[in-house]
C-alpha positions, 0 to 999 in steps of 0.5 A: 852732561856728566851731572846727567849720566851720573843720575841716569846710572843711579836710576832705580831698576823696574820689575821688567828690567829684573826679570830679564836678569835670568834665574838665581842659583836658587832657583834652579836646586829647588826646582831641579830638587821638585823635578826629582821628587815629581819624577821618583813618584811617578816612577814608583808609581809605574813600577809598582803598576808593571808589577802588579800587572806581572803578578796577575799575568802570573797568578792567572797564568798557573791557576790556569795551569794547575786546574787543567793539568789536575782535571786532565789526570784525575779524569783519567785516572777514573776510568783506569782498568786493570789491563786486559790478558798479555798487557805488559803489566808491571806491578799488575803482574802480582795475585789481582790484576791493577791497572798500574805499570808503575806507581811511585810519588811524583809519576804513575802509569796505568791503563784507562778506557779513554775512548768509545767507537761507534760500531754498527752492529746487524739486525735481523727481523723486519728492518735491516737497519744496522744498531749503532752503539757505543763500543770501548776501544782497547784501554790507552796506555797512560803515564803522567811524571816531570821532565826537569829539563822542560820544567813541566808535568807531563802527560804521555798516551799510547794508543792500543793497537789490535794485535795481528801477529801469531800472539793475537789470541792471547795479547790481543793488543799492544802499545808499542806506536802512536805515542803522543806526550804534551806539557800540561803544567810549567813549574818547578816541581814535580807532582806528588801522587798518594794512593789509597785502599779505600774511596774517596772518604768526604768524612773526615773520621773515615778517612785513611792514610795513604800507602807507605811503599815498603821500599822506597817511593814505587809501589810493589806489586801486592801494593798496586793490587790494593789501590782504589783511589788515588790523590794527586798534588800540585804545586805550580810555580812559573820559573820565569817567576820564582819571587811569586808564590805558587798555586796549589792543587789537590784533588783525590779521586776513586778508580770506579772501575777497580771499585767494580771489578772488586764488588763482583 
């Protein structure tokens, strides 16, 4: 009996029995290393994808803000107009009337014909039907600048209201109520304005340099009175993504009403 037991103890172990013995330490280490490599690769791809999506979203947002802000500023400047009698004029107090109440390298304030009102005029003759025409309202007072607290390029508009007081004959409009302010673009950089004594020139040979203010960065009354076109440059950088490149836009617009008045 003891011989049979000794013989049984020496019986070779088959493949099935070996599988039941478990995994060796070396095999565990190999699996862990491979798993770590795969997870690291997946994590890298996932992180890169998230960064790409974030960059695309920020780029789309800054480009839209820059385009919208530039268009809003140039659209208002295009209809800038010399103020009516009695208006608070700032730099316009010079000999030649100017649309500007303030003009510097980082901000500008001016009068502009922004809206038209439908007016019905009575007629005479065979028909009594009124003639409907579009009449300009009083010019708005428009300002563009930068709010460092909110980190945005701002637009402020104040409508002209009819003066019904005793000074109405000399001061037909007032700009004291109804101001609305909004943020055109969120950015870390103020807008940049440059002022020219010539209209927009497409030929490089005919281009002129902007006015260099004699005192700091603000135009004097005489300098403001000579301006007939304005350059606008915006650098829109999302404050939440300082690591991403900003969007830059620039444009230059002629003050058509000023040019028309100078032409006679």
